[in-house]
C-alpha positions, 0 to 999 in steps of 0.5 A: 522500459518501453511504453508497450513492454510489460514489466514482466518482460523487463529483465530487471533485478527489482521486485514486482512490487518495487517496479509497480510503485516506481511505475505508478509514481512516474505515471502520476508525475507525467500523466495527470489523467492517469493520476486522476484515474488512480486516485479513484481506484480505491473506490469499488465503483470507480476502481475499473479506471485503474485496470488499464495500468494494472492489466498492463502490469500483469495483475490478474484483475479477476482475483481480488486477492491479487488486484486489491493490494495494487489498487489500494497502493496505487490510489494511495500514491496518486492521492499523496502525489509522492515523488518517491517511495518512502521509508515510513512503515504503516505502524509508525505512520499511524503513531506519527499522526498523533501527538501522544504517538502510540499512547494515544487512544485514537491511534490505538483504536485505529490499529486495533481496527486494522488488526481485527480485519478478517480478510484482505477486502476488509483490510483494504477498506479499513485502510482507506481512511487511515492512509488519507489521515497519514497523508494529511498529517505526516510529512513523509511518504510511506514505504509503499513497496513494503505496504504492497508486499504486506497486503499481497501476503495478507491472505496467508495465515489470515494476515497474521504476519502482516498484522504482527508487523503492523503492531510491532511497527506501531509499538516501536519494536524492531521487525526482523526483516530476515524473518518477514518472509514475503512481507519484507 
C-alpha cells in the first residue's frame, strides 16, 4: 500500500479491522515517533496524537463509537510492541494472568467489571488496565482484530453479544464463529 493511499482505496480482501491492525503493527515497528504517539492514544488528554493515523485510515474522529475502539486497540498494540496479530482471545487472556485461571477471584472480578459496562466509553476505560495486565503477565499477543471487531460492535444491544463472547472465552466455552455476527 502506498504511503498516501488510504486503506479504503486499496482493493484488498482483508477486513477493515485486519488492515488496521497490520498497519498499526507495521507503523509501530518502522516509526518510533508514531509508536510513542499511539502508546498515549488511550489517554483522553493525549488521544489526539493518534488522530493522524486514524484519520488517514478513514475513522470518523467525531464519533466516539467509531473512534474509541480504534484508539484502544492502537494503544494496546503500541504498548505491547507486538510483531503480529495473535490468537489469544480477551477472556482467555484474563484467565492466563492468574495461576488459578477462571477460578481466581481477582480474575472473576475483572471479568465481572467488564461485563457490567453500560457503554463503549466505559468498556474502553475499564479495558485499559486489563490490557496492561495482560501485556505484563501473558507471553503471547492478543487477537487484536477480534478485539477491535468486538469493541466496534459493543454499542449494539448494549454490548450483549460482546460481553457474552468475553464470558464464554473466560470460562472456556466454545464460541461459534458463525453466530458471532460482526464480532467474529
